[in-house]
C-alpha positions as YAML, in Angstrom:
chain: A
units: angstrom
residues:
- id: 1
  name: MET
  ca: [67.39, 24.70, 181.58]
- id: 2
  name: GLU
  ca: [65.26, 22.52, 183.85]
- id: 3
  name: ILE
  ca: [61.95, 20.72, 183.57]
- id: 4
  name: SER
  ca: [60.15, 19.45, 186.67]
- id: 5
  name: PHE
  ca: [58.02, 16.38, 187.22]
- id: 6
  name: ALA
  ca: [55.87, 15.53, 190.24]
- id: 7
  name: LYS
  ca: [57.41, 12.07, 190.60]
- id: 8
  name: PRO
  ca: [59.86, 9.74, 188.85]
- id: 9
  name: PHE
  ca: [57.49, 8.64, 186.06]
- id: 10
  name: ARG
  ca: [58.43, 5.42, 184.23]
- id: 11
  name: LYS
  ca: [59.07, 7.37, 181.02]
- id: 12
  name: LEU
  ca: [61.93, 9.14, 182.80]
- id: 13
  name: LEU
  ca: [63.86, 6.00, 183.72]
- id: 14
  name: ASN
  ca: [67.30, 5.40, 182.24]
- id: 15
  name: GLN
  ca: [67.87, 2.52, 179.85]
- id: 16
  name: ASP
  ca: [68.71, 0.16, 182.72]
- id: 17
  name: GLY
  ca: [65.51, 1.14, 184.56]
- id: 18
  name: ASP
  ca: [67.39, 1.74, 187.78]
- id: 19
  name: GLY
  ca: [67.12, 5.53, 188.00]
- id: 20
  name: VAL
  ca: [65.83, 8.71, 186.42]
- id: 21
  name: ILE
  ca: [67.74, 10.20, 183.51]
- id: 22
  name: PRO
  ca: [69.64, 13.36, 184.54]
- id: 23
  name: THR
  ca: [68.99, 15.29, 181.32]
- id: 24
  name: ALA
  ca: [67.05, 15.15, 178.05]
- id: 25
  name: THR
  ca: [67.15, 17.15, 174.81]
- id: 26
  name: LEU
  ca: [63.97, 18.86, 173.65]
- id: 27
  name: ILE
  ca: [63.36, 17.83, 170.04]
- id: 28
  name: SER
  ca: [59.81, 18.96, 169.25]
- id: 29
  name: VAL
  ca: [56.83, 20.95, 170.54]
- id: 30
  name: PHE
  ca: [53.18, 20.49, 169.49]
- id: 31
  name: LYS
  ca: [50.01, 22.26, 170.55]
- id: 32
  name: VAL
  ca: [47.13, 19.93, 171.45]
- id: 33
  name: SER
  ca: [43.65, 21.42, 171.60]
- id: 34
  name: ASP
  ca: [42.68, 19.56, 174.79]
- id: 35
  name: LYS
  ca: [42.77, 16.22, 176.62]
- id: 36
  name: SER
  ca: [40.16, 14.74, 174.27]
- id: 37
  name: GLN
  ca: [42.83, 14.70, 171.55]
- id: 38
  name: LEU
  ca: [44.98, 12.29, 173.61]
- id: 39
  name: SER
  ca: [44.37, 8.55, 173.55]
- id: 40
  name: ASN
  ca: [43.79, 6.65, 176.77]
- id: 41
  name: SER
  ca: [47.02, 4.77, 176.06]
- id: 42
  name: PHE
  ca: [48.96, 8.02, 175.86]
- id: 43
  name: ILE
  ca: [47.38, 9.37, 179.06]
- id: 44
  name: GLU
  ca: [48.31, 6.14, 180.87]
- id: 45
  name: TYR
  ca: [51.87, 6.39, 179.52]
- id: 46
  name: ASP
  ca: [52.20, 10.08, 180.36]
- id: 47
  name: THR
  ca: [50.75, 9.96, 183.87]
- id: 48
  name: ASP
  ca: [51.44, 6.40, 185.09]
- id: 49
  name: MET
  ca: [47.71, 6.65, 185.98]
- id: 50
  name: ASP
  ca: [48.82, 8.68, 189.01]
- id: 51
  name: TYR
  ca: [48.20, 12.21, 187.74]
- id: 52
  name: GLU
  ca: [45.15, 13.91, 186.22]
- id: 53
  name: ILE
  ca: [45.36, 15.92, 183.00]
- id: 54
  name: GLU
  ca: [42.84, 18.76, 183.15]
- id: 55
  name: GLU
  ca: [39.81, 18.70, 180.86]
- id: 56
  name: ASN
  ca: [39.05, 21.40, 178.28]
- id: 57
  name: VAL
  ca: [42.37, 23.25, 178.42]
- id: 58
  name: PRO
  ca: [44.89, 23.57, 175.58]
- id: 59
  name: LEU
  ca: [48.09, 21.60, 176.05]
- id: 60
  name: LEU
  ca: [51.63, 21.48, 174.78]
- id: 61
  name: MET
  ca: [53.17, 18.13, 173.95]
- id: 62
  name: LEU
  ca: [56.92, 18.16, 174.39]
- id: 63
  name: LEU
  ca: [59.10, 15.43, 172.88]
- id: 64
  name: PHE
  ca: [62.48, 14.76, 174.45]
- id: 65
  name: LEU
  ca: [65.43, 12.61, 173.46]
- id: 66
  name: LYS
  ca: [66.85, 10.66, 176.38]
- id: 67
  name: PRO
  ca: [70.56, 9.94, 176.71]
- id: 68
  name: SER
  ca: [71.08, 6.31, 175.70]
- id: 69
  name: LYS
  ca: [73.42, 3.77, 174.18]
- id: 70
  name: ASN
  ca: [71.58, 2.43, 171.13]
- id: 71
  name: ASN
  ca: [68.29, 2.23, 173.04]
- id: 72
  name: PRO
  ca: [65.33, 2.29, 170.61]
- id: 73
  name: LYS
  ca: [63.06, 3.65, 173.38]
- id: 74
  name: ASN
  ca: [65.02, 6.84, 173.86]
- id: 75
  name: ILE
  ca: [62.23, 9.37, 173.20]
- id: 76
  name: PHE
  ca: [59.62, 10.41, 175.74]
- id: 77
  name: ALA
  ca: [56.71, 12.82, 175.63]
- id: 78
  name: THR
  ca: [55.12, 14.96, 178.29]
- id: 79
  name: VAL
  ca: [52.19, 17.37, 178.23]
- id: 80
  name: ARG
  ca: [51.93, 20.74, 179.93]
- id: 81
  name: LYS
  ca: [49.23, 23.39, 180.06]
- id: 82
  name: TRP
  ca: [49.48, 25.62, 177.01]
- id: 83
  name: SER
  ca: [50.02, 29.37, 177.01]
- id: 84
  name: ASP
  ca: [51.44, 31.64, 174.31]
- id: 85
  name: GLU
  ca: [54.44, 32.30, 176.54]
- id: 86
  name: LYS
  ca: [55.13, 28.61, 177.23]
- id: 87
  name: GLU
  ca: [54.80, 27.69, 173.57]
- id: 88
  name: LEU
  ca: [57.23, 30.43, 172.53]
- id: 89
  name: PHE
  ca: [59.63, 29.49, 175.33]
- id: 90
  name: TYR
  ca: [59.71, 25.80, 174.45]
- id: 91
  name: GLN
  ca: [59.88, 26.44, 170.69]
- id: 92
  name: ASN
  ca: [62.99, 28.55, 171.36]
- id: 93
  name: GLN
  ca: [64.54, 25.73, 173.42]
- id: 94
  name: ILE
  ca: [64.35, 22.99, 170.75]
- id: 95
  name: GLY
  ca: [67.74, 21.30, 170.54]
- id: 96
  name: LYS
  ca: [68.72, 22.26, 174.09]
- id: 97
  name: ASP
  ca: [69.28, 20.01, 177.08]
- id: 98
  name: PHE
  ca: [67.01, 20.14, 180.11]
- id: 99
  name: TYR
  ca: [67.92, 18.90, 183.57]
- id: 100
  name: ILE
  ca: [65.25, 16.56, 184.93]
- id: 101
  name: ASN
  ca: [63.97, 17.69, 188.34]
- id: 102
  name: ILE
  ca: [61.79, 15.37, 190.42]
- id: 103
  name: GLU
  ca: [59.80, 17.49, 192.86]
- id: 104
  name: SER
  ca: [58.88, 14.62, 195.20]
- id: 105
  name: LYS
  ca: [62.50, 13.93, 196.18]
...
């Protein structure tokens, strides 16, 4: 399984901060009605203020567990546009590892 990101967002950095994690385990999936349900702090965290989340569209929030050695900051979240198919797909992938793909490489 693979999940792609437009750039190496800070949330994807390994515990030493010197590179992107190679994989992460999906641990939860939530439907979010739209961007208005997300705090400005979360949007800043999720996008590094370098990516726009669309207005007035349903979203999925995916929570991932990063590989780490006793790092308390080993969970990251990301949002994606919602669809029935995507929600079913991700729900069926909970507990599985995803390779992290950075598209801008």
